N, C-alpha and C positions, 0 to 999 in steps of 0.2 A: 636589922629588919624592924619597919615601924611597929608599934604596938597601938592598936587600935584602942579609942577611948570613946565611953559613952558621950552622948550630946552634953549631958548634964553637968560633966567633969570640965569642959573647956568650950568656948563659944566660937562657931565657924569664922573663919577670916579668910579663907581662900578655897577655889575650886582648882584643882589640877586635873589636865586631860593627857593623858597618853595616847594619841591617837593615831593609828597604824595604818597598815594597808589593809589588813582584814579585821581588826578589833578596835573599839573604842571603850578605854578604862577609865574612870572618872573616879578623883578622891577629893572627900570635902575635908579640909585640914584647918587645925586651929593655928594660934601664932605662935605656937612651939614648933610647929612642923609635926605634928602627931596627925594619924588619921582617925577622924570619928567617923565616918562611913565610907563605903567605896561600891560602885556599881560597874558593871560593863554588859558590852551591846557587842555584837557581830557588826556594827555599822563604821566598819571603816571606811578609809576613801574609795575602795574598790566596791564598796557594799554598801551603798547609801540607801535611804528610802524612796528617793526619787533623784533622779540627777542632778547635778549644778549646786548652785548655790544653795536652793531651796533644801536639797537632801542634806547638807550640813548644818541648816538653821533646824531643820525636822530632828536630827540626830542630838544636836546639842540640847531641845527640849525635852526630849524624850529620857535623855540620861540625866538631866540635871533639874529638869523642872519642877518635881517636886521639894529638891533644897532651896531653890528659889522660892518657891511659893512659901515656905517655913521661914526663910532666913534674909528674904529680899536680895537684892543683887550684891554680889559678892565679886570681889578681886577674882578674874581667872586668867589661866596661864595653858598653855596648849604645848606639846611638844611631839615630834615625829613627822610622820609624812603628810600631815595636816598642812605645814608648812613646804610641802615640794610644789613644783609646776602643776601639779595634778590636784593640788589640795584645796584648801578653803581660799588662802592667800600665799603667792610664794613669799620665803623669807629667805633672801640671797644667803649662800653660805660665806662664814666668816672662815680666812686664811687660818692655816697654823702660825705660830702656837696661838692656841685658843684656850679661854676660861670662861667660868660662868659669867665672868662680867664682860666679856667682850661680846658673848651670845645676847646678853640683856641690852647691849650699847646697838645692836644691831637686829632687835625684835620689831617685829611688825604687828600692827593692831587691825584689830577689824570689828566693827561694830554689829551685833546682830540684830536681828528684828526684835527681840526680844528684850532690847535694851541691854543686855551684858557684852562688855569689850572685851575680847578675848586676844591675849598678847601671845602671839606665835614664836617659839624659839627658832633659830637658824639653826642650819645643819653646818658641820664643816667640812673644808675642802682642805687637802694635803697637795700642793702642785709645785714641787722641786722643779728646777729648770733642767734638772739631768735625769728626768724621771718620769713616766708617766702620770697624770695626776689620779685621786682617789677622795671618795667622798663619804662622809656618813651624815644619817637624819635620824636622830632619835638616840642612837649610841655614845652621843656626849652629854645626854641628861642623866643618861644611866651611870656614865663616870662621872659625873659632877656628886651624884649622891654617894657613890661609894667612896669619893674623897672626904666631901664631907662628915659621914660617918666612920670613916676611917684615916684621920688625917694622918695619921704616921707613915701611909704610903704615899702621901703628895708628892716628896720630894723625889722621889725617884721610883717607878714602877714599870711594870709591862702588864697591862689590861687584856685579856682576849675573851670577848664576847661571842660564844658559839651562838650558830642560827643559819636562815637561810644564806645570809651574805655575812659571814665569820667576820670580827673585827680583832686585828692584833694594833694595839695603841702602845706607843712609847708616851710615858707623862714623867715629865721634869719639871720640879718648882711648882706642882698643881696645876700646871698646863699641858694641854694635848700637844704635843712636840712633833709628831709622824704618827702614820699609821698606814696598814694595809689590809685590803680585802680580801676573804677567800670564799667561791660561791660554793661551798663546800655541802650544805643542805639543798640548794637548787641544783647542783650536778645530782645528788643522790636521789631526788625527786625524779629528774628529767630520766635517770638511767634507769631507774628501778620501774618506772612505770610507763616510758616511751621512747624503749630501745629494745634491741633484741633480747638484752640480759633479763628483762622483767619476765620474760617467757617461760623461765623456768622458775619463777619467785611466787610462792602462792600468797594469795591476799590473805590467807588466815593460815598460817605456818601450823603444821601439826607437831605434837612433841616430838622431840628428836633426842636420841639416847646420850647419856652421860658424858661419853668421851666425845662425841661429837656435838656439844652442846652451843649455845647461841655466842655465850663469851666465848668458848674456845674457837669458834669461827671468826668473831670480832677481833680476839688477838692476834689471828694467824693474818688477818689484814694488816693488821699494824706493822706486825713484823715485816710482813712483806713491803710496805714502804718503809720501813727503816731501813732496810737491805738493800733497796732498790738504787740504782745509778740515774743521775741526773736526767730528766725527760723521760723517764719510765711510767709513767701513769697512764698513758695511752694503753701500753701494750698491759700493765698490771690490771686494767679492768675487766681486760678481756677472759681474764681468770675465773671472774664472776659468773660466766657462762662456762667454761671449759671445765670448772672444778664440779659442776652439776651434771653436765654430759658425760663425764668419768664416773659419776657417783663416788667421788672422793669427798664431798660433801653433799648432805640430803638437801632437798629444795628449801624446806624451812628454814636454813640458817646461811641461804645466800646473800640475802639482804644483810644480815650483822658483818658477814665477809665483806661486801662491798662498804657498809660503814666505816668498818677499821679500815679499811682500806683509803679511803677519802679523807677521815679524819686523819688518820695515821702520816698521810701526807702534807696534809694541813700544818700540824705539829712540827713535822721534820722541818718545812719553811719556816715556819712563824718564829721555832726557838732558835735556828741558824741566825735570823734577822735580829732576834733578840740578844745574842751573844757577839754579833757583829757592831750593835751600835749602843749598848748597856754594859755596865759592869757585870763581872759574873756573879755577885751575890745581888744581884737586883731582882726583889721579890714578883712572882707572876701572880695575878688575880685572875678569878674566873667571875663572870657574872652572864648569870641566864637561867633559862630553866632548869629545876633541880635534876630532873630525868638526863637531860642532855649533858650536863655537865657533868654527871657521874660517869658517863661515857669518856669523856674529855678526861677525868680523874684517872680513869683505868687505862687509858692509853696512854697519857702523860707517864704512869707508873712503868710500863713497858720501854719506855724512853728515859728512865731513870730519874724522872723529874717530877717533884712534889710542888703543887700550888701553896703559895702562902695564906690564899684565904677562897672561899666560894662565897660567892653571895648570890642571894636571888632576886628580888625585885627592888631595884635601887631607883628604880625612876619617881616614885612620889617624893622621897627627898631631893633628887636632882631638880624636879621641877619647883620644891618650895625654894630651894637655895636660887633658882633662876628669878622666881617673884620676890626674893630679897633685895638681889642686884638690880631688879627694873624698880625698886622702890615700892612695891604694893604691898608688902607686909612689913611693918616695923620693928617687929621684936625676931630678930635673929635668933635663930636656935644655938644653943651651945653645943661644941664638939663633944663634949664630955656628956655623954647619953646615956642614962642607966638602962635604956631597953636595948641598948646595940650590945650581943654577945662577944 
């Protein structure tokens, strides 16, 4: 992870924006890739201050205005849903195999009213002739950051990025070779909030007994996924209701059971894909929010798998690498960084 430094230790050289659907995160960075300052707002592309282009302009000014007033106009890059068809400007997908260089080569520039030119990174598409297409937008930047900080994984790795739409990505020779998306987080939200399953799940679960803890319920869900037959998921998820109706699980842990079931099914499939296309000693990396990744580590343990690395926020470094490849930063950061654990 990056180590923030104070402004008197280095001069700002870049503004990097991680601009997603629900949030906007900004990083003021020096020419060595270190974060000098960071800010965040809820002004993702679906929650702008006002609709349309003026909303993007206001969100940018609100987040970066003080930096620009203090340091003047700086090179600015952005990744994530800001480059989607619903974003500020659409940056078309780059086909696999893709790396930071190919992303930079297809970037789209937007000139803002404040005089800042924002270079937007494209997403990546995997569109093989014998299978359905798959896309990502934002995760490619995180992968770029992870490989820059941990270059020993660049030759061959499987990268899993848990989230609303989890990604399982095959990396070969430093490039995204292929990937698959699992709507695990969205399925959990829909099923627990908007289906009959959620009627037995309290919004504020009460404390449960030690022998029926949240962890035990989660583990039970993972084991059910592990032991199921192909196509069982639609049948298995109904147990999140019947286990509550029969009082075999208390209401307070039904969400944990459902979480384990959905994550478990994702892992069973993702690990099978990994084994089918990569060598048996291929390292598995997890990139994502720490709490969610801990759930995945727990589920992987039940599947006799240990990830090689657990990485948190790699987007700043990925955006920096994108800026380097685009020629906006002239001092590439060394891969041997003292602030990387």
